C-alpha positions as CSV (number, residue, x, y, z in Angstrom):
1,M,58.6,-72.3,-163.3
2,T,57.3,-68.2,-162.4
3,Y,55.5,-70.2,-159.9
4,L,58.7,-72.1,-158.8
5,A,60.7,-69.3,-158.6
6,E,58.9,-66.7,-156.5
7,F,58.4,-69.8,-153.8
8,I,62.5,-70.3,-153.7
9,Q,62.5,-65.8,-154.0
10,S,60.7,-66.0,-150.7
11,L,62.7,-68.3,-149.2
12,R,65.9,-66.4,-149.7
13,D,64.1,-63.5,-148.4
14,A,63.1,-65.3,-145.2
15,A,66.1,-67.7,-144.4
16,P,68.6,-66.1,-141.9
17,E,71.8,-65.7,-142.9
18,Q,73.6,-68.8,-142.2
19,L,70.2,-70.7,-145.0
20,G,71.0,-67.8,-147.3
21,L,74.2,-69.2,-148.1
22,L,72.8,-72.7,-149.1
23,F,70.3,-70.6,-151.9
24,D,73.8,-68.3,-152.9
25,G,76.0,-71.8,-153.6
26,G,74.0,-73.1,-155.7
27,P,72.9,-76.6,-156.9
28,V,76.4,-77.8,-156.0
29,I,76.1,-76.6,-152.0
30,W,73.3,-78.7,-151.5
31,L,74.7,-81.5,-152.3
32,I,77.1,-81.2,-149.9
33,A,75.0,-80.5,-147.3
34,A,73.3,-83.5,-147.5
35,L,76.5,-85.3,-147.3
36,S,77.5,-83.5,-143.3
37,I,74.7,-85.1,-142.5
38,L,75.5,-87.9,-144.5
39,T,79.0,-87.8,-142.6
40,V,77.5,-86.6,-138.9
41,A,75.2,-89.9,-139.2
42,L,77.9,-92.0,-139.8
43,V,80.1,-91.2,-137.2
44,L,77.5,-91.8,-135.3
45,W,77.0,-94.3,-136.2
46,K,80.4,-95.9,-136.5
47,A,81.1,-95.1,-132.9
48,W,77.8,-96.3,-131.1
49,R,78.9,-99.7,-133.6
50,L,82.8,-99.7,-132.6
51,A,81.3,-99.2,-128.3
52,L,79.0,-102.2,-128.8
53,I,81.7,-104.4,-129.6
54,G,84.3,-103.5,-127.4
55,A,86.1,-101.2,-128.8
56,W,86.5,-99.0,-125.4
57,S,86.1,-101.5,-123.1
58,G,86.1,-105.5,-123.0
59,G,90.1,-105.4,-123.0
60,R,90.9,-106.8,-119.6
61,R,88.3,-109.4,-119.1
62,A,89.7,-110.9,-122.7
63,E,93.4,-111.2,-121.2
64,R,92.3,-112.0,-117.6
65,A,90.4,-115.5,-120.2
66,V,94.0,-115.5,-121.9
67,A,96.1,-115.6,-118.6
68,M,94.7,-117.8,-116.9
69,W,94.5,-119.8,-120.9
70,E,97.7,-119.7,-120.2
71,S,98.2,-121.4,-116.8
72,G,96.4,-124.3,-117.7
73,D,92.5,-123.6,-116.2
74,V,90.7,-123.9,-119.5
75,E,87.4,-124.1,-118.0
76,S,86.9,-121.1,-116.0
77,A,88.9,-119.1,-118.8
78,R,86.0,-119.9,-121.2
79,R,83.8,-119.8,-118.1
80,L,85.3,-115.7,-118.1
81,L,84.4,-115.1,-121.9
82,S,80.9,-116.9,-121.8
83,G,78.4,-114.8,-123.0
84,R,80.5,-111.7,-123.7
85,R,79.6,-110.2,-127.5
86,T,83.5,-107.5,-126.9
87,C,85.2,-108.6,-130.2
88,R,88.4,-109.4,-128.0
89,A,85.7,-111.9,-126.6
90,V,84.3,-113.0,-129.2
91,L,87.9,-114.4,-130.7
92,A,89.4,-115.7,-127.7
93,R,86.0,-117.8,-127.4
94,S,86.3,-119.1,-130.6
95,A,89.9,-120.0,-130.6
96,M,89.6,-121.2,-127.3
97,D,86.7,-123.8,-128.5
98,S,88.8,-124.4,-131.9
99,F,91.6,-125.5,-129.9
100,R,89.5,-127.5,-128.0
101,D,88.1,-129.8,-130.4
102,P,89.1,-132.8,-130.8
103,H,88.2,-132.9,-134.0
104,L,90.3,-130.0,-135.5
105,S,94.0,-130.5,-135.8
106,A,96.7,-127.7,-134.7
107,E,96.2,-126.5,-138.1
108,A,93.0,-126.1,-138.6
109,A,92.2,-124.4,-135.1
110,E,94.3,-122.0,-136.3
111,Q,92.1,-121.5,-139.8
112,E,89.2,-121.6,-138.0
113,T,90.3,-118.9,-135.6
114,V,91.7,-116.9,-138.9
115,R,87.9,-117.0,-140.3
116,V,86.7,-115.6,-137.5
117,A,89.2,-112.6,-136.6
118,K,88.7,-111.5,-140.8
119,R,84.7,-111.9,-139.7
120,L,84.9,-109.5,-137.0
121,M,87.8,-106.9,-139.3
122,A,85.7,-106.5,-141.2
123,R,82.9,-105.5,-139.0
124,L,85.2,-103.3,-137.3
125,R,85.8,-101.9,-140.6
126,S,82.1,-101.6,-141.6
127,G,81.7,-97.6,-142.9
128,L,84.7,-96.6,-143.2
129,R,84.5,-97.1,-147.1
130,P,82.1,-94.2,-147.4
131,L,83.7,-92.0,-144.8
132,E,86.5,-92.7,-147.4
133,L,84.7,-91.3,-150.4
134,I,82.8,-88.0,-148.7
135,A,86.5,-87.0,-147.6
136,T,87.3,-88.3,-151.4
137,I,84.4,-86.1,-152.6
138,A,83.1,-83.3,-150.9
139,P,86.3,-81.0,-151.9
140,L,85.6,-82.0,-155.8
141,L,82.4,-80.9,-155.4
142,G,84.0,-77.8,-153.8
143,L,85.5,-77.0,-156.9
144,L,82.9,-78.1,-159.3
145,G,80.4,-75.1,-157.6
146,T,83.5,-73.0,-157.6
147,V,84.3,-73.8,-161.5
148,L,80.6,-73.3,-162.7
149,G,80.6,-70.6,-160.6
150,M,83.3,-68.3,-161.9
151,I,82.1,-69.6,-165.3
152,A,78.6,-68.1,-164.7
153,A,80.0,-64.5,-163.5
154,F,82.3,-64.6,-166.6
155,Q,78.9,-64.7,-168.9
156,A,77.4,-61.9,-167.1
157,L,80.8,-60.0,-167.5
158,Q,80.7,-61.1,-171.0
159,E,77.0,-60.1,-171.2
160,A,77.3,-56.5,-168.9
161,G,80.2,-55.7,-171.9
162,S,81.6,-52.1,-170.9
163,R,78.3,-51.6,-168.4
164,A,79.6,-54.5,-165.8
165,D,79.8,-53.9,-162.5
166,P,83.1,-54.4,-160.5
167,A,81.1,-55.2,-157.3
168,T,78.7,-57.6,-159.7
169,L,81.2,-59.6,-160.1
170,A,82.6,-60.1,-156.9
171,G,79.2,-60.9,-155.6
172,G,79.3,-63.3,-158.2
173,I,83.4,-64.6,-157.1
174,W,82.5,-64.9,-153.3
175,E,79.6,-67.0,-154.4
176,A,81.3,-69.6,-156.3
177,L,84.1,-70.0,-154.0
178,L,81.1,-70.6,-150.8
179,T,81.2,-74.6,-152.1
180,T,85.2,-74.5,-152.5
181,A,84.4,-73.7,-148.1
182,A,81.7,-76.0,-147.8
183,G,83.5,-79.1,-149.5
184,M,86.1,-78.5,-147.3
185,A,84.3,-77.8,-144.8
186,V,82.4,-81.7,-145.0
187,A,86.4,-83.1,-146.1
188,I,88.3,-82.3,-143.0
189,P,86.1,-83.6,-140.4
190,A,85.6,-87.1,-142.3
191,S,88.9,-87.3,-142.7
192,A,90.0,-87.2,-139.4
193,A,86.7,-89.5,-138.5
194,L,87.7,-91.3,-141.1
195,T,91.5,-91.6,-139.6
196,W,90.4,-92.3,-136.3
197,F,88.3,-95.0,-136.9
198,E,91.3,-96.7,-138.8
199,A,92.7,-96.2,-136.1
200,V,91.0,-98.1,-133.7
201,A,90.6,-100.7,-135.7
202,D,94.9,-101.5,-135.7
203,R,95.1,-101.4,-132.3
204,L,92.0,-104.0,-132.1
205,R,93.7,-106.0,-135.3
206,H,97.3,-105.9,-133.2
207,E,95.5,-107.5,-129.8
208,M,93.4,-109.7,-131.5
209,E,96.1,-111.2,-133.2
210,D,98.7,-111.1,-129.3
211,L,95.3,-112.3,-127.9
212,A,94.7,-116.3,-130.7
213,T,98.6,-116.5,-131.1
214,R,98.8,-116.6,-127.2
215,L,96.3,-118.9,-127.2
216,S,98.2,-120.9,-130.8
217,I,101.2,-121.3,-128.4
218,H,99.6,-121.9,-125.4
219,A,97.1,-124.4,-126.1
220,P,96.2,-127.9,-123.8
221,A,98.2,-130.5,-124.1
222,P,95.2,-132.9,-123.6
223,V,94.2,-131.8,-126.7
224,E,97.8,-131.8,-129.0
225,T,97.5,-135.0,-128.1
226,G,94.4,-136.3,-129.0
227,L,94.8,-134.3,-131.8
228,K,98.4,-136.6,-132.3
229,H,96.4,-139.7,-132.3
230,A,93.9,-139.1,-134.9
231,A,96.3,-137.7,-137.7
232,E,98.1,-140.8,-136.7
């Protein structure tokens, strides 16, 4: 234990002022620092995932394909979306295939479209729960560190008795408050990123709902006729 204490003290003496705050804040601030690293990693990963599925691109091609579908140019609409992996294109192509499938009724085609849409929405919202958890527990961890630090500071004040030094008490208090500031510094960006990602997911959900509705309304007549014969 003595060697460990000496090692930590040597790190404290050699650390710059910013790193010294980690030692002053105690174990709680180390947890908050780990949460901050995790938050940055989650935000970057989620932004990359959204870019891959076309959260900020790919809408125009899907719109053109749906316009072709509405005008009756079904094959051109399907070819335009061939090989595309954006969320709008995947949903539109799946809906087109479902409505063109002679073995599926209109209701079954709509259910298949809804199934694909739910799967895509699950991908859009993946990673948001951890961000929500970080935004919730980071300030709570900061408050916990502050309470523990205040307890330690007042215990030291009690042990000192009449010889208590106000400067020592003030130093203990600001070290305790450090964890609260660190917790909020992590929670605020996490909450902002969560709100932004949820807004992107909601926008894409509305766009995909609009595309699926238009595809359903303008399903080609031959498919509907075939379905009627199958139903009979």
